[in-house]
N, C-alpha and C positions, 0 to 999 in steps of 0.2 A: 635887794634880792627877795626879801620876804614879801614885799608888795607884789612883785611879779608872780611869785609862787601862788599867792592868794588869788590874784586875777586869773591865772591859768586854771586853778582848781575850781573857781566859780564858773568859768567858761566851760570847763568839762562837765560840771554838774548840770548847767543849763543845757548843754549839748545832749547829755544822756536823758534828761527830762524831755527834751524835744523829740528825741528818737523814740522814747517810750510812748509819747502821745501819738506820734506818727504810726507806730505799729498798732496801737489800740484803735486808731481810726480805720486802719485797713481791715481789722478783724471784726469790728462791730457791724452788724447788718444794717443796711439802709432802711429808710422808712417803708418802702414798698415791701421789702423782705420781712420786716418786722410785722406788718399787717397780715401777710400771708401766714406767718408762723402762728400768730394769735388766732387766725381763723381756723387753723387745722389742729388746734389743741384738743385733747380728749374731752375737756370740760365743756366744749361747745356742743357735744352730742348728748341729748337728754338720757338716752338709754344707757350710755356708758357711765354717766354720772350716777344714775340709779344703781347700776351694778356696783360701782365703787362705794356708794353709801352702804349697800348691804354688806360688802366685804369689810368695810371699816367697822360696821356694827358687830360683825362676828369677831373681829380681832379685839375690839373693846370688851366684848363679853368674855372672851378667853382670858384677857388680862384681869378683868374683874374677878373671875373665878380663881385665877392664880393668886390674886392678892388676898382672897378670903380663906385659902387653905394653907396648911402648914407643910404639906408634902412638897418635895422637889419635883416640879413638873418637867424640868429639862431632862430628867433621866428616863422618862417614859416615852411612849410613842405619841406623836402629835398628829392630828388633834385627839385630845383625850375624849373618851366616851364614858358617860356615866351609866 
């Protein structure tokens, strides 16, 4: 009886694994759809990338200023003005 229970458990585990793989294959986009998604990413536009770089530089400057000061910047208005 124990051998049969082990066999049925293993069969159920393989069945659930196969079902999960089948569901994953339905959700994952195909090669054509993946290429379209990559083509339409914001990083593909140079002007958007430059704007993002400027915004990241501003955020990094604020973080650097916050690290150098002892006051609690989260209690004040943001962005802080000197």
